[in-house]
PDBQT receptor file of N, H, CA, C and O in Angstrom, charges set to zero:
ATOM      1  N   MET A   1     107.941  87.998  90.930  1.00  0.00    +0.000 N 
ATOM      2  CA  MET A   1     108.346  89.225  91.621  1.00  0.00    +0.000 C 
ATOM      3  C   MET A   1     109.380  88.839  92.498  1.00  0.00    +0.000 C 
ATOM      4  O   MET A   1     109.255  87.774  93.102  1.00  0.00    +0.000 OA
ATOM      5  N   GLU A   2     110.562  89.662  92.692  1.00  0.00    +0.000 N 
ATOM      6  H   GLU A   2     110.664  90.527  92.201  1.00  0.00    +0.000 HD
ATOM      7  CA  GLU A   2     111.623  89.436  93.578  1.00  0.00    +0.000 C 
ATOM      8  C   GLU A   2     111.114  90.040  94.862  1.00  0.00    +0.000 C 
ATOM      9  O   GLU A   2     110.366  91.017  94.883  1.00  0.00    +0.000 OA
ATOM     10  N   PRO A   3     111.594  89.353  96.025  1.00  0.00    +0.000 N 
ATOM     11  CA  PRO A   3     111.258  89.866  97.387  1.00  0.00    +0.000 C 
ATOM     12  C   PRO A   3     112.064  91.149  97.491  1.00  0.00    +0.000 C 
ATOM     13  O   PRO A   3     113.088  91.379  96.847  1.00  0.00    +0.000 OA
ATOM     14  N   TYR A   4     111.480  91.976  98.391  1.00  0.00    +0.000 N 
ATOM     15  H   TYR A   4     110.649  91.790  98.914  1.00  0.00    +0.000 HD
ATOM     16  CA  TYR A   4     112.231  93.269  98.585  1.00  0.00    +0.000 C 
ATOM     17  C   TYR A   4     111.921  93.843 100.017  1.00  0.00    +0.000 C 
ATOM     18  O   TYR A   4     110.988  93.420 100.700  1.00  0.00    +0.000 OA
ATOM     19  N   ARG A   5     112.754  94.812 100.406  1.00  0.00    +0.000 N 
ATOM     20  H   ARG A   5     113.512  95.156  99.852  1.00  0.00    +0.000 HD
ATOM     21  CA  ARG A   5     112.654  95.324 101.710  1.00  0.00    +0.000 C 
ATOM     22  C   ARG A   5     111.776  96.699 101.532  1.00  0.00    +0.000 C 
ATOM     23  O   ARG A   5     111.935  97.471 100.586  1.00  0.00    +0.000 OA
ATOM     24  N   THR A   6     110.836  96.880 102.577  1.00  0.00    +0.000 N 
ATOM     25  H   THR A   6     110.707  96.253 103.345  1.00  0.00    +0.000 HD
ATOM     26  CA  THR A   6     110.090  97.973 102.559  1.00  0.00    +0.000 C 
ATOM     27  C   THR A   6     109.653  98.462 104.057  1.00  0.00    +0.000 C 
ATOM     28  O   THR A   6     110.064  97.870 105.055  1.00  0.00    +0.000 OA
ATOM     29  N   GLN A   7     108.852  99.504 104.119  1.00  0.00    +0.000 N 
ATOM     30  H   GLN A   7     108.518  99.984 103.308  1.00  0.00    +0.000 HD
ATOM     31  CA  GLN A   7     108.530  99.933 105.440  1.00  0.00    +0.000 C 
ATOM     32  C   GLN A   7     106.915  99.880 105.646  1.00  0.00    +0.000 C 
ATOM     33  O   GLN A   7     106.145 100.076 104.706  1.00  0.00    +0.000 OA
ATOM     34  N   ARG A   8     106.531  99.627 106.826  1.00  0.00    +0.000 N 
ATOM     35  H   ARG A   8     107.157  99.468 107.589  1.00  0.00    +0.000 HD
ATOM     36  CA  ARG A   8     105.109  99.778 107.157  1.00  0.00    +0.000 C 
ATOM     37  C   ARG A   8     105.006 100.581 108.422  1.00  0.00    +0.000 C 
ATOM     38  O   ARG A   8     105.981 100.742 109.155  1.00  0.00    +0.000 OA
ATOM     39  N   VAL A   9     103.732 101.122 108.695  1.00  0.00    +0.000 N 
ATOM     40  H   VAL A   9     102.939 100.991 108.099  1.00  0.00    +0.000 HD
ATOM     41  CA  VAL A   9     103.484 101.832 109.885  1.00  0.00    +0.000 C 
ATOM     42  C   VAL A   9     102.646 100.814 110.832  1.00  0.00    +0.000 C 
ATOM     43  O   VAL A   9     101.579 100.318 110.471  1.00  0.00    +0.000 OA
ATOM     44  N   ALA A  10     103.203 100.586 111.975  1.00  0.00    +0.000 N 
ATOM     45  H   ALA A  10     104.070 100.988 112.268  1.00  0.00    +0.000 HD
ATOM     46  CA  ALA A  10     102.546  99.713 113.017  1.00  0.00    +0.000 C 
ATOM     47  C   ALA A  10     101.314 100.543 113.618  1.00  0.00    +0.000 C 
ATOM     48  O   ALA A  10     101.191 101.755 113.442  1.00  0.00    +0.000 OA
ATOM     49  N   LYS A  11     100.492  99.819 114.286  1.00  0.00    +0.000 N 
ATOM     50  H   LYS A  11     100.592  98.834 114.429  1.00  0.00    +0.000 HD
ATOM     51  CA  LYS A  11      99.223 100.171 114.908  1.00  0.00    +0.000 C 
ATOM     52  C   LYS A  11      99.694 101.528 115.941  1.00  0.00    +0.000 C 
ATOM     53  O   LYS A  11      99.024 102.556 116.036  1.00  0.00    +0.000 OA
ATOM     54  N   ASP A  12     100.829 101.303 116.582  1.00  0.00    +0.000 N 
ATOM     55  H   ASP A  12     101.374 100.468 116.505  1.00  0.00    +0.000 HD
ATOM     56  CA  ASP A  12     101.222 102.300 117.541  1.00  0.00    +0.000 C 
ATOM     57  C   ASP A  12     102.055 103.467 116.995  1.00  0.00    +0.000 C 
ATOM     58  O   ASP A  12     102.566 104.313 117.729  1.00  0.00    +0.000 OA
ATOM     59  N   GLY A  13     102.168 103.456 115.536  1.00  0.00    +0.000 N 
ATOM     60  H   GLY A  13     101.752 102.769 114.940  1.00  0.00    +0.000 HD
ATOM     61  CA  GLY A  13     102.788 104.637 114.851  1.00  0.00    +0.000 C 
ATOM     62  C   GLY A  13     104.245 104.334 114.560  1.00  0.00    +0.000 C 
ATOM     63  O   GLY A  13     104.898 105.127 113.882  1.00  0.00    +0.000 OA
ATOM     64  N   ARG A  14     104.757 103.281 115.016  1.00  0.00    +0.000 N 
ATOM     65  H   ARG A  14     104.226 102.637 115.567  1.00  0.00    +0.000 HD
ATOM     66  CA  ARG A  14     106.172 103.073 114.737  1.00  0.00    +0.000 C 
ATOM     67  C   ARG A  14     106.395 102.666 113.160  1.00  0.00    +0.000 C 
ATOM     68  O   ARG A  14     105.568 102.008 112.529  1.00  0.00    +0.000 OA
ATOM     69  N   ILE A  15     107.491 103.098 112.677  1.00  0.00    +0.000 N 
ATOM     70  H   ILE A  15     108.163 103.633 113.189  1.00  0.00    +0.000 HD
ATOM     71  CA  ILE A  15     107.876 102.611 111.276  1.00  0.00    +0.000 C 
ATOM     72  C   ILE A  15     108.609 101.279 111.488  1.00  0.00    +0.000 C 
ATOM     73  O   ILE A  15     109.529 101.124 112.292  1.00  0.00    +0.000 OA
ATOM     74  N   VAL A  16     108.084 100.302 110.651  1.00  0.00    +0.000 N 
ATOM     75  H   VAL A  16     107.337 100.428 109.998  1.00  0.00    +0.000 HD
ATOM     76  CA  VAL A  16     108.571  98.920 110.857  1.00  0.00    +0.000 C 
ATOM     77  C   VAL A  16     109.233  98.583 109.545  1.00  0.00    +0.000 C 
ATOM     78  O   VAL A  16     108.634  98.789 108.489  1.00  0.00    +0.000 OA
ATOM     79  N   GLU A  17     110.560  98.024 109.575  1.00  0.00    +0.000 N 
ATOM     80  H   GLU A  17     111.047  97.856 110.432  1.00  0.00    +0.000 HD
ATOM     81  CA  GLU A  17     111.170  97.588 108.366  1.00  0.00    +0.000 C 
ATOM     82  C   GLU A  17     110.834  95.982 108.171  1.00  0.00    +0.000 C 
ATOM     83  O   GLU A  17     111.063  95.118 109.018  1.00  0.00    +0.000 OA
ATOM     84  N   VAL A  18     110.257  95.776 106.910  1.00  0.00    +0.000 N 
ATOM     85  H   VAL A  18     110.071  96.478 106.223  1.00  0.00    +0.000 HD
ATOM     86  CA  VAL A  18     109.752  94.465 106.574  1.00  0.00    +0.000 C 
ATOM     87  C   VAL A  18     110.472  93.946 105.296  1.00  0.00    +0.000 C 
ATOM     88  O   VAL A  18     111.064  94.661 104.488  1.00  0.00    +0.000 OA
ATOM     89  N   TRP A  19     110.330  92.559 105.231  1.00  0.00    +0.000 N 
ATOM     90  H   TRP A  19     109.848  91.978 105.887  1.00  0.00    +0.000 HD
ATOM     91  CA  TRP A  19     110.799  91.893 103.947  1.00  0.00    +0.000 C 
ATOM     92  C   TRP A  19     109.586  91.406 103.331  1.00  0.00    +0.000 C 
ATOM     93  O   TRP A  19     108.855  90.635 103.954  1.00  0.00    +0.000 OA
ATOM     94  N   LEU A  20     109.298  91.809 102.109  1.00  0.00    +0.000 N 
ATOM     95  H   LEU A  20     109.891  92.436 101.604  1.00  0.00    +0.000 HD
ATOM     96  CA  LEU A  20     107.933  91.484 101.500  1.00  0.00    +0.000 C 
ATOM     97  C   LEU A  20     108.258  90.436 100.284  1.00  0.00    +0.000 C 
ATOM     98  O   LEU A  20     109.073  90.628  99.382  1.00  0.00    +0.000 OA
ATOM     99  N   THR A  21     107.548  89.446 100.445  1.00  0.00    +0.000 N 
ATOM    100  H   THR A  21     106.886  89.290 101.178  1.00  0.00    +0.000 HD
ATOM    101  CA  THR A  21     107.564  88.374  99.293  1.00  0.00    +0.000 C 
ATOM    102  C   THR A  21     106.170  88.283  98.744  1.00  0.00    +0.000 C 
ATOM    103  O   THR A  21     105.194  88.253  99.493  1.00  0.00    +0.000 OA
ATOM    104  N   ALA A  22     106.077  88.240  97.447  1.00  0.00    +0.000 N 
ATOM    105  H   ALA A  22     106.870  88.265  96.838  1.00  0.00    +0.000 HD
ATOM    106  CA  ALA A  22     104.803  88.188  96.678  1.00  0.00    +0.000 C 
ATOM    107  C   ALA A  22     104.886  86.908  95.742  1.00  0.00    +0.000 C 
ATOM    108  O   ALA A  22     105.934  86.658  95.147  1.00  0.00    +0.000 OA
ATOM    109  N   THR A  23     103.787  86.119  95.625  1.00  0.00    +0.000 N 
ATOM    110  H   THR A  23     102.935  86.323  96.109  1.00  0.00    +0.000 HD
ATOM    111  CA  THR A  23     103.748  85.008  94.758  1.00  0.00    +0.000 C 
ATOM    112  C   THR A  23     102.433  85.120  94.060  1.00  0.00    +0.000 C 
ATOM    113  O   THR A  23     101.360  85.318  94.632  1.00  0.00    +0.000 OA
ATOM    114  N   THR A  24     102.620  84.967  92.692  1.00  0.00    +0.000 N 
ATOM    115  H   THR A  24     103.491  84.806  92.228  1.00  0.00    +0.000 HD
ATOM    116  CA  THR A  24     101.431  84.930  91.950  1.00  0.00    +0.000 C 
ATOM    117  C   THR A  24     100.800  83.554  91.813  1.00  0.00    +0.000 C 
ATOM    118  O   THR A  24     101.459  82.571  91.474  1.00  0.00    +0.000 OA
ATOM    119  N   LEU A  25      99.477  83.518  92.092  1.00  0.00    +0.000 N 
ATOM    120  H   LEU A  25      98.942  84.317  92.367  1.00  0.00    +0.000 HD
ATOM    121  CA  LEU A  25      98.708  82.061  92.034  1.00  0.00    +0.000 C 
ATOM    122  C   LEU A  25      98.193  81.972  90.665  1.00  0.00    +0.000 C 
ATOM    123  O   LEU A  25      97.615  82.932  90.155  1.00  0.00    +0.000 OA
ATOM    124  N   VAL A  26      98.385  80.802  90.009  1.00  0.00    +0.000 N 
ATOM    125  H   VAL A  26      98.855  80.023  90.423  1.00  0.00    +0.000 HD
ATOM    126  CA  VAL A  26      97.857  80.685  88.744  1.00  0.00    +0.000 C 
ATOM    127  C   VAL A  26      97.051  79.436  88.610  1.00  0.00    +0.000 C 
ATOM    128  O   VAL A  26      97.228  78.477  89.361  1.00  0.00    +0.000 OA
ATOM    129  N   THR A  27      96.132  79.449  87.618  1.00  0.00    +0.000 N 
ATOM    130  H   THR A  27      95.988  80.228  87.008  1.00  0.00    +0.000 HD
ATOM    131  CA  THR A  27      95.251  78.245  87.359  1.00  0.00    +0.000 C 
ATOM    132  C   THR A  27      96.080  77.172  86.632  1.00  0.00    +0.000 C 
ATOM    133  O   THR A  27      97.193  77.437  86.177  1.00  0.00    +0.000 OA
ATOM    134  N   GLU A  28      95.520  75.961  86.533  1.00  0.00    +0.000 N 
ATOM    135  H   GLU A  28      94.616  75.746  86.902  1.00  0.00    +0.000 HD
ATOM    136  CA  GLU A  28      96.171  74.925  85.726  1.00  0.00    +0.000 C 
ATOM    137  C   GLU A  28      96.491  75.472  84.149  1.00  0.00    +0.000 C 
ATOM    138  O   GLU A  28      97.454  75.101  83.477  1.00  0.00    +0.000 OA
ATOM    139  N   ALA A  29      95.588  76.314  83.778  1.00  0.00    +0.000 N 
ATOM    140  H   ALA A  29      94.806  76.615  84.323  1.00  0.00    +0.000 HD
ATOM    141  CA  ALA A  29      95.786  76.860  82.460  1.00  0.00    +0.000 C 
ATOM    142  C   ALA A  29      96.769  77.979  82.337  1.00  0.00    +0.000 C 
ATOM    143  O   ALA A  29      96.984  78.549  81.268  1.00  0.00    +0.000 OA
ATOM    144  N   GLY A  30      97.395  78.296  83.535  1.00  0.00    +0.000 N 
ATOM    145  H   GLY A  30      97.220  77.833  84.404  1.00  0.00    +0.000 HD
ATOM    146  CA  GLY A  30      98.317  79.320  83.439  1.00  0.00    +0.000 C 
ATOM    147  C   GLY A  30      98.027  80.821  83.704  1.00  0.00    +0.000 C 
ATOM    148  O   GLY A  30      98.880  81.708  83.678  1.00  0.00    +0.000 OA
ATOM    149  N   LYS A  31      96.654  80.990  83.974  1.00  0.00    +0.000 N 
ATOM    150  H   LYS A  31      95.961  80.269  83.995  1.00  0.00    +0.000 HD
ATOM    151  CA  LYS A  31      96.118  82.195  84.188  1.00  0.00    +0.000 C 
ATOM    152  C   LYS A  31      96.229  82.752  85.588  1.00  0.00    +0.000 C 
ATOM    153  O   LYS A  31      95.805  82.040  86.497  1.00  0.00    +0.000 OA
ATOM    154  N   ALA A  32      96.736  83.912  85.875  1.00  0.00    +0.000 N 
ATOM    155  H   ALA A  32      97.080  84.491  85.136  1.00  0.00    +0.000 HD
ATOM    156  CA  ALA A  32      96.891  84.472  87.120  1.00  0.00    +0.000 C 
ATOM    157  C   ALA A  32      95.568  84.787  87.651  1.00  0.00    +0.000 C 
ATOM    158  O   ALA A  32      94.740  85.271  86.880  1.00  0.00    +0.000 OA
ATOM    159  N   TYR A  33      95.235  84.549  88.995  1.00  0.00    +0.000 N 
ATOM    160  H   TYR A  33      95.908  84.155  89.621  1.00  0.00    +0.000 HD
ATOM    161  CA  TYR A  33      94.066  84.836  89.463  1.00  0.00    +0.000 C 
ATOM    162  C   TYR A  33      94.064  85.521  90.984  1.00  0.00    +0.000 C 
ATOM    163  O   TYR A  33      93.026  85.923  91.508  1.00  0.00    +0.000 OA
ATOM    164  N   ALA A  34      95.319  85.594  91.591  1.00  0.00    +0.000 N 
ATOM    165  H   ALA A  34      96.162  85.267  91.165  1.00  0.00    +0.000 HD
ATOM    166  CA  ALA A  34      95.496  86.189  92.743  1.00  0.00    +0.000 C 
ATOM    167  C   ALA A  34      97.018  86.364  93.183  1.00  0.00    +0.000 C 
ATOM    168  O   ALA A  34      97.856  85.658  92.621  1.00  0.00    +0.000 OA
ATOM    169  N   VAL A  35      97.353  87.135  94.013  1.00  0.00    +0.000 N 
ATOM    170  H   VAL A  35      96.673  87.709  94.469  1.00  0.00    +0.000 HD
ATOM    171  CA  VAL A  35      98.712  87.432  94.509  1.00  0.00    +0.000 C 
ATOM    172  C   VAL A  35      98.754  87.186  96.029  1.00  0.00    +0.000 C 
ATOM    173  O   VAL A  35      98.059  87.852  96.796  1.00  0.00    +0.000 OA
ATOM    174  N   ALA A  36      99.560  86.245  96.431  1.00  0.00    +0.000 N 
ATOM    175  H   ALA A  36     100.125  85.704  95.808  1.00  0.00    +0.000 HD
ATOM    176  CA  ALA A  36      99.654  86.033  97.897  1.00  0.00    +0.000 C 
ATOM    177  C   ALA A  36     100.933  86.694  98.376  1.00  0.00    +0.000 C 
ATOM    178  O   ALA A  36     101.983  86.495  97.765  1.00  0.00    +0.000 OA
ATOM    179  N   THR A  37     100.878  87.541  99.544  1.00  0.00    +0.000 N 
ATOM    180  H   THR A  37     100.026  87.702 100.040  1.00  0.00    +0.000 HD
ATOM    181  CA  THR A  37     102.055  88.280 100.015  1.00  0.00    +0.000 C 
ATOM    182  C   THR A  37     102.325  87.782 101.494  1.00  0.00    +0.000 C 
ATOM    183  O   THR A  37     101.426  87.378 102.233  1.00  0.00    +0.000 OA
ATOM    184  N   THR A  38     103.570  87.850 101.820  1.00  0.00    +0.000 N 
ATOM    185  H   THR A  38     104.300  88.179 101.220  1.00  0.00    +0.000 HD
ATOM    186  CA  THR A  38     104.028  87.590 103.201  1.00  0.00    +0.000 C 
ATOM    187  C   THR A  38     104.952  88.813 103.497  1.00  0.00    +0.000 C 
ATOM    188  O   THR A  38     105.710  89.295 102.656  1.00  0.00    +0.000 OA
ATOM    189  N   GLU A  39     104.815  89.266 104.777  1.00  0.00    +0.000 N 
ATOM    190  H   GLU A  39     104.199  88.874 105.460  1.00  0.00    +0.000 HD
ATOM    191  CA  GLU A  39     105.669  90.293 105.261  1.00  0.00    +0.000 C 
ATOM    192  C   GLU A  39     106.258  89.928 106.566  1.00  0.00    +0.000 C 
ATOM    193  O   GLU A  39     105.541  89.555 107.495  1.00  0.00    +0.000 OA
ATOM    194  N   ARG A  40     107.590  90.027 106.668  1.00  0.00    +0.000 N 
ATOM    195  H   ARG A  40     108.172  90.330 105.914  1.00  0.00    +0.000 HD
ATOM    196  CA  ARG A  40     108.291  89.652 107.965  1.00  0.00    +0.000 C 
ATOM    197  C   ARG A  40     109.107  90.857 108.403  1.00  0.00    +0.000 C 
ATOM    198  O   ARG A  40     109.795  91.522 107.627  1.00  0.00    +0.000 OA
ATOM    199  N   GLU A  41     108.976  91.094 109.735  1.00  0.00    +0.000 N 
ATOM    200  H   GLU A  41     108.418  90.554 110.364  1.00  0.00    +0.000 HD
ATOM    201  CA  GLU A  41     109.696  92.150 110.245  1.00  0.00    +0.000 C 
ATOM    202  C   GLU A  41     111.140  91.889 110.284  1.00  0.00    +0.000 C 
ATOM    203  O   GLU A  41     111.561  90.796 110.662  1.00  0.00    +0.000 OA
ATOM    204  N   ILE A  42     112.026  92.967 109.862  1.00  0.00    +0.000 N 
ATOM    205  H   ILE A  42     111.684  93.856 109.554  1.00  0.00    +0.000 HD
ATOM    206  CA  ILE A  42     113.429  92.781 109.856  1.00  0.00    +0.000 C 
ATOM    207  C   ILE A  42     114.073  93.399 111.046  1.00  0.00    +0.000 C 
ATOM    208  O   ILE A  42     113.680  94.502 111.425  1.00  0.00    +0.000 OA
ATOM    209  N   GLY A  43     115.026  92.779 111.663  1.00  0.00    +0.000 N 
ATOM    210  H   GLY A  43     115.346  91.883 111.356  1.00  0.00    +0.000 HD
ATOM    211  CA  GLY A  43     115.868  93.473 112.739  1.00  0.00    +0.000 C 
ATOM    212  C   GLY A  43     115.329  93.511 114.094  1.00  0.00    +0.000 C 
ATOM    213  O   GLY A  43     115.981  94.061 114.982  1.00  0.00    +0.000 OA
ATOM    214  N   ARG A  44     114.172  92.963 114.337  1.00  0.00    +0.000 N 
ATOM    215  H   ARG A  44     113.643  92.516 113.616  1.00  0.00    +0.000 HD
ATOM    216  CA  ARG A  44     113.586  92.988 115.711  1.00  0.00    +0.000 C 
ATOM    217  C   ARG A  44     114.331  91.956 116.443  1.00  0.00    +0.000 C 
ATOM    218  O   ARG A  44     114.505  90.873 115.883  1.00  0.00    +0.000 OA
ATOM    219  N   GLU A  45     114.789  92.150 117.610  1.00  0.00    +0.000 N 
ATOM    220  H   GLU A  45     114.648  93.029 118.066  1.00  0.00    +0.000 HD
ATOM    221  CA  GLU A  45     115.486  91.130 118.476  1.00  0.00    +0.000 C 
ATOM    222  C   GLU A  45     114.370  90.254 119.019  1.00  0.00    +0.000 C 
ATOM    223  O   GLU A  45     113.307  90.771 119.364  1.00  0.00    +0.000 OA
ATOM    224  N   GLN A  46     114.571  88.974 119.105  1.00  0.00    +0.000 N 
ATOM    225  H   GLN A  46     115.435  88.554 118.825  1.00  0.00    +0.000 HD
ATOM    226  CA  GLN A  46     113.800  88.014 119.609  1.00  0.00    +0.000 C 
ATOM    227  C   GLN A  46     114.045  87.803 121.099  1.00  0.00    +0.000 C 
ATOM    228  O   GLN A  46     115.211  87.788 121.492  1.00  0.00    +0.000 OA
ATOM    229  N   PRO A  47     113.020  87.637 121.979  1.00  0.00    +0.000 N 
ATOM    230  CA  PRO A  47     113.224  87.526 123.465  1.00  0.00    +0.000 C 
ATOM    231  C   PRO A  47     113.959  86.161 123.732  1.00  0.00    +0.000 C 
ATOM    232  O   PRO A  47     114.244  85.828 124.882  1.00  0.00    +0.000 OA
TER     233      PRO A  47
């Protein structure tokens, strides 16, 4: 799966732009058993 940009709703109600990356985890036999995802906020200024 290709990484893509999407939106999430933060606990405080803000809409947050994120970059989502998903990776399929497979056994040695090649059978998929899980999907690991990472989301990183886009565009937030760092202190």
